[in-house]
C-alpha positions in Angstrom: 44.8 76.1 120.0 47.6 77.5 122.3 49.8 74.6 121.1 49.2 75.6 117.5 50.1 79.2 118.1 53.2 78.2 120.0 54.4 75.9 117.2 53.7 78.7 114.6 55.7 81.2 116.6 58.5 78.6 117.1 58.6 78.0 113.4 58.8 81.8 112.6 61.5 82.2 115.2 63.5 79.3 113.8 63.2 80.8 110.2 64.3 84.2 111.4 67.3 82.7 113.3 68.4 80.9 110.3 68.0 83.9 108.0 70.0 86.1 110.4 72.7 83.4 110.8 73.1 83.2 107.0 73.2 87.0 106.5 75.1 88.1 109.6 77.3 85.1 110.0 77.9 84.4 106.3 76.9 86.9 103.7 78.0 90.0 105.6 81.6 88.8 106.5 82.0 87.5 102.9 80.9 90.9 101.5 83.4 92.8 103.8 86.2 90.4 102.8 85.4 90.8 99.1 85.4 94.6 99.3 88.7 94.5 101.2 90.3 92.6 98.4 89.2 95.0 95.6 92.3 97.1 96.1 95.4 95.1 96.7 97.3 98.0 98.5 94.4 98.7 100.8 94.1 94.9 101.6 97.8 94.7 102.5 97.9 98.0 104.5 98.9 100.3 101.7 102.6 99.7 101.9 104.9 102.5 100.7 108.0 101.6 98.8 111.1 103.7 98.0 112.9 104.0 94.7 114.8 100.7 95.5 111.5 98.9 96.2 112.1 98.7 99.9 108.9 98.9 102.1 109.4 101.9 104.3 106.0 102.3 105.8 102.3 102.5 105.2 100.2 105.3 103.7 97.5 104.6 106.2 99.7 104.8 109.4 101.6 107.8 110.4 104.8 107.2 112.3 106.7 110.5 112.7 110.2 110.4 111.4 112.9 111.3 113.9 116.3 112.8 113.6 119.1 113.0 116.1 119.3 116.2 118.2 121.3 118.8 116.2 121.1 117.0 112.9 119.5 118.6 109.8 115.8 117.8 109.7 114.6 117.1 106.1 111.3 115.6 106.9 107.7 116.7 107.0 106.4 115.9 110.4 103.0 114.5 111.6 100.8 115.4 114.4 101.9 114.3 117.9 100.8 111.2 119.6 97.6 111.7 121.7 98.9 109.8 124.7 100.6 111.6 127.5 101.4 108.5 129.5 105.2 109.0 129.0 105.0 112.7 130.0 106.6 113.5 126.6 104.9 116.3 124.6 106.6 114.9 121.5 106.3 111.1 121.9 106.9 109.6 118.4 104.0 107.7 116.9 103.9 104.0 117.7 101.2 102.0 115.9 101.3 99.4 118.6 100.8 101.8 121.6 99.2 105.0 120.3 96.0 106.1 122.0 94.1 109.3 122.6 95.1 111.4 125.5 91.7 111.4 127.2 92.6 115.0 128.4 89.8 117.6 128.2 90.0 121.4 127.6 90.4 121.9 131.4 93.5 119.7 131.6 96.5 121.6 132.9 98.8 118.9 131.6 97.4 119.1 128.1 97.6 122.9 128.2 101.2 122.8 129.2 102.0 120.3 126.4 100.4 122.4 123.8 102.4 125.4 124.8 105.6 123.4 124.8 104.8 122.0 121.4 103.9 125.4 120.0 107.1 126.9 121.1 109.3 123.9 119.9 107.6 123.9 116.5 107.8 127.6 116.0 111.6 127.4 116.8 112.0 124.4 114.4 110.3 126.2 111.6 111.7 129.7 112.4 108.3 131.3 112.7 106.3 133.0 115.5 104.2 130.9 117.8 101.1 132.4 116.5 101.7 130.9 113.0 101.7 127.3 114.3 98.3 125.7 113.3 96.3 123.9 115.8 96.7 120.4 114.4 100.5 120.7 114.9 100.1 120.9 118.6 97.2 118.4 119.1 97.1 114.6 118.6 94.6 112.7 116.5 92.3 110.2 118.1 94.4 107.3 116.9 97.7 108.9 117.5 99.0 107.7 114.1 96.9 109.7 111.7 99.0 109.9 108.5 97.6 113.3 107.5 98.2 116.9 108.4 96.5 120.1 107.4 97.7 121.9 104.3 98.5 124.9 106.7 100.9 122.7 108.7 102.5 121.3 105.5 103.0 124.9 104.3 104.7 125.9 107.6 107.3 123.1 107.1 107.9 123.8 103.3 110.7 126.3 103.7 112.7 124.1 106.1 112.3 121.0 104.0 113.4 122.9 100.9 116.4 124.3 102.6 117.6 121.0 104.1 116.9 118.8 101.0 118.3 121.4 98.6 115.1 121.3 96.5 113.4 124.5 95.3 110.5 125.8 97.4 108.3 125.7 94.3 109.1 122.0 93.8 108.3 121.1 97.4 105.0 123.0 97.1 104.2 121.0 94.1 104.8 117.7 95.8 102.7 118.9 98.8 99.9 119.7 96.3 100.2 116.4 94.7 99.7 114.6 98.0 96.9 116.8 99.2 93.5 115.1 99.3 90.3 117.0 99.0 87.1 116.6 101.1 85.6 113.1 101.0 82.7 113.1 98.5 83.4 116.9 98.2 81.8 117.8 101.5 83.0 115.6 104.3 86.1 116.5 106.4 88.8 118.9 105.4 91.6 119.0 102.9 94.6 116.9 104.2 98.1 116.1 103.3 99.4 112.5 103.4 102.8 112.8 105.1 104.2 109.3 104.7 103.5 109.5 100.9 104.9 113.0 100.8 108.2 112.1 102.5 108.7 109.1 100.2 108.1 111.4 97.2 110.9 113.7 98.5 113.2 110.7 98.5 113.3 110.4 102.2 113.1 106.8 103.4 114.0 104.7 106.3 117.8 103.8 106.5 117.0 100.1 106.1 114.6 98.0 104.1 111.8 96.6 106.3 110.8 94.1 103.5 112.4 93.5 100.2 110.3 93.7 97.1 
């Protein structure tokens, strides 16, 4: 009788193992792959192309555009990188090396960086330090979040319009066009996709990364 029960349990276990192998090892990966191919842009990393068809970045990865010191700055800027490993409060985003800072509210280093960022951004945008929104001085978890708050985009609008020669109203329209609402209407906050916005302004990398 014990042998019969053992064989029955062994048979049930084997059936469950085969079913889980088929579902977890076959059906689920196949379903994930199929969903990833529904949108070609999403499957390929949402590449961004300029007017000449050059791939200049990704809509999903935020790498902050840089200008030489003293040069006019026509770009909308992203959040800072979370890492403080290089002791640089404005380390440019690097998709290969970005990581969260792991610094808590009691971190003296983080507090110093935030104040330095706030002062620098206020000077860049010709506003008071109190007007600089919190996402401008803090990094995202990934360090390469392509989004900023509408408030941070609004703070940069006057400078971008002045440097690019576009009207403030036109720049605001472009910001509105690249502002996404809350997911499903209630998750998260409104956000502006900066890589897409800079491309819409006609601002691209100096060289093609990939020809189209």
